[in-house]
N, C-alpha and C positions, 0 to 999 in steps of 0.2 A: 163361508159358512160351511160346518160339517153336514155333508150329505147325508149322514145317518139319521138325522132328525126329520120327522114329517114336516112338510111346509105349507100343506093344505089350511084353508080357512076354516075354523071350527064353529063360526057364527051360525045361527040359524037352527041349531040343532036344540030340542029340549034338554032337560038335565040327564035323564037315562042314557038319551043317543049320545051326548057329549061324553058321558063318562064311559060308555062302551067304546067309543072311538079311540079316546086316550089311552084306554087299555089294551085295545087291539094293535095300536101304533107301538106301544111299548113292547108289548109280547113279541111283535115282528122284529124287534130291535134290541131285545134285552129279557125284560122279565116282567109281568104285571102280577099282582096278588091283591085279591080283596081281602080285608082286614076287619071282619065283621061288617055289621050293617052300615057303619057312617064313615069308614076309611078304607082307602085303597092305596098301593104302592106301585109306581111306574118307574123302572129303570131302563135307561137307554145309555147303551155303552158307546163311547166315542173315545176321548183322549185320555191322558193318565191323570188328570186334575178330575176330581168328583165334586159337583156341587149337589148337596143335600138340601133341598128346599122344602119347607112345609108352607101349604098354602090352602085355602078353603076353595071349593069348587065353585061358590058363589062369586069369590074375588077373581079367580082365574078367568070366569066367563064375562067379567066386566071390566076388567083393568086394562086390558089389551084389544086393539082393534080386531085381532085375529081369534080372540077367545081361547089363547094358548096359554099354557102355564109360563109364569114368569121364569121358572127354572130352564124350562125348555129354550125360551128366548135368549137367556143369558149363556147357557151352555152352547147352543148352536153358533151363537157370535163368537165365543172364545176357543170351539173346539174341546170343550170340556165333556166329560161324562155327567149325566144326570140322573139323581134319584129323587123323584117326587114322592111326597108323602100328602096325600090329600084328605080333607076332611070335609064332610057335609054340614056345613054350619061351624060355629066356634064351638069346639070340643076341647081345647087345650091338649088333644091326643091323648087324654086321660083314658086308655081303654086296653084291657088286658090283652087283647089281640095285637095291638100296636107294642106293647112290652115284649111279647112273644118273638113279633117280627123282628125286632132290633136283637133280641137274645139270639136268633138264629143267625142273624147277620154276623154277630161277634163269633158264634161257634164255627161259622163257615170261613173265618178270616177274611170276609168280604172287602173290609176297608184297608187291608194290607196289600190289595192289589194296585192301589192307587199311590202315586207320588205326593199328593197333597189333596185334603178333604177340607171343605167348606161347608159349614151348616148356616143356613139363613131362615129367616122368618120374621114377621111383623106382627106386634100385638100378641094375641093368643098364640100364634104361630112362631113369634119371637120366644115365648116361654118354652115352646117344645124343641126349639132349635137349640137352645141352652140345655135343657134337660136332658135330650138324647144325645148330645156331643159326647158325653162320657163314653158312649160306644166305640168312639174313634180317638184315642189318645193322640195328642199332637194336632188336633184339628184347629182350624181358626173358625170362630164363630161371629156372625154379624147379627145383631138383634135390634131391630126398631121397635121402641117403646115396649119392651117386653114386660110381661108380669113375672115376679118371682115365684109366686103361689097365690092360690085364692083360698087357702087355709084360713077360716077366720080366727084362728087362734094366733096366727101371725100377722094377717093383713084385713083385720076386720074395718080399718079405715077405709078401705076400697069398696064403696057401696054401689059400683057401677054393675057388678055382676053377681048380685046376691043370690040369684036364682042358680047360679052355679056352682055355689058353694057346697052342694050335694055331692060334687065330684070328689073323688078321693085325692088328696095332694099329699097325703102322708105316707103311702108306700112306695114302691119302686118308681124310680125316676121322678119322684115326687118334688122336692124343694130345688128349684132350678139351680140357685146360686152354689149349692152343694154339688152340682154336676159338672161344674166348669173346671175342677182343679187341674184335670189333666189336658185341657185345652193348650194350645201353643198360646193364642191369644184370643180373647173376647172383646168385641168392640159393640157398645151400647150407644144407641142414638135416641134422644128423647128431647122434649120440650119441657125445660125446667119450670114453666109457668103453669102445665098441669100437674097440679099437686100429686094427685095419685101416681102418675107415670115418673114423677121425681122421687117418690117416696120407694116405689118399686126398683129405679135405678140405683138408689143408695143401697139397696141390699146386695146388689152385684159389685161388691167392692172387694178387690183382691189384686195381687200384685199383677197378675196377667190379665186385668181388665182395664180397657180404655174407654172413656166415655165422651160423646160429642154433643153438644146443645145445639137444638135447633128452636131458638126462642121465638115465641109469637107466631108458631106454626100450627098449635093445637092438636088435635086427636086423630088426625090422619096423615101421618109423616109419611107413609110408604107413598100414598098418593101423590103428595107434593114432590118427593124425590122423583118419581116417574114423570111428573109433568115438567120438571125443570131439567129432565134427563141427567140427573145425578145418581141414581140408583146403580146402575150398570158400572159407570166408573169406580162408585165406592167398593162394589163387589170384586171388582178386578184388583183394586189396590188392595184388599183384604187379602186376596189369593196370592198376591205377590209380595206381601209383607211390607207395603208402602204407605199404609193409610195411618197418617200421624195428624194430631191437632193442626199442624200448618196445612198439609196437604188438604184436609177437610174445609178449613177456613177458606181456602182458595176455591175449592168446588163450591162452596156455600155462598159465595158472592152471587151466585146466579139469583138468590132471592131478591136481589134489587130490580130485577125484571119481572117478578113473580107477583101479579097483583093481589092474590089472596093474602100472602104475607104484608104487602104494603097497607091493604086494607085493616088488617090486625093490628100493625103498627100505629096507623092513625088512631084506631079505637083507643089503644093503650095511651097514647099521647093526649088524647081528649080526655081520658080517665084522670090522667095526672095533672091536666090542666096546665099545658105547655104550650101557649100560643106560638112563642117564637118558632119553637121546634115544629110546630104543625105548620106554620107558613113556610118553612125551609122544605119540608117533605111536600107539601101539595105544590110548590114551585118546581120541585125536582120532578115529580111525577106528571104533572101536566105538560111539562116541557118534551116528555119523552112518550105518552100515552093519551088516547082519549079516554079520560077519567072522570065522568061527570062528578062523581061524588067529591073527588078532591078540587075539582074546578068550582063547585059551589061553594065548599068551605073556604077555599082561598078568597073568592069573591066576598064571602061574608067577612072573613078576617080585615080585608082591604077596606071594606065599608065601615067596619068598626074603629078601624085606625084613622080613617077620614074623619069620622064623627068626633073623636077625641080632639084631633088638631084643630076642628073648628069650634 
């Protein structure tokens, strides 16, 4: 692990204290900037590869045991440099101070100092990763269930964030699919059964975009990837241009041991009224896990079968 990254546990701090500690640590190892009231940037200089991660303060404080940014954990593991863009809540990073910050990075030739640049984010942060990747031509982008825009003129079908439609998605860095033309490659991960996510993913259609489907995983894909220990290998593969549908499929086999996925699969089979497949699934799961729900359903199916035979 790269010794340039702070290693202490950041749990137990209130939000203000946590933010101050993150910025102090970054200032000591690179740079830190407050970007208006709801955003800040923290740069830690280490290796020749740069990971630009967009994360919410709330997510960082809850997703890892040490309450450290995902970007820091991944960068430390790989010996990369890290540029963290943080938001207090879901803002989609639509803020003039954030625009100005990236403008200044471009003017300073900041990204030119790195051999390779990777932009990463999930959900609203995935939108930002795509939108701001335009500032680093040739970058790689990994976006987990990103929105393309919340502009109601384009995405009025997405009724999940209606209170955020007041944000301006029509000015600078606005429509994320238009901002990825200069990217070396963009990778989009989504669940095609979440209709709104699938519709946003459809807007990211270009020769330099690859899409990977996590069917039956729902609306918290980043959390599932972390739980299955698959997010960091995927990011590493993106950085090394090794992420392909076949490679992703191999990693995604971990879902077979992921009970949240198995429960959603069971629910889907129940909805489709496929008792034979339900029985096979329940037998497989109960042979490997203590899974009361699957045990009960298997017992019920066996009892129904016995009743039919008598």
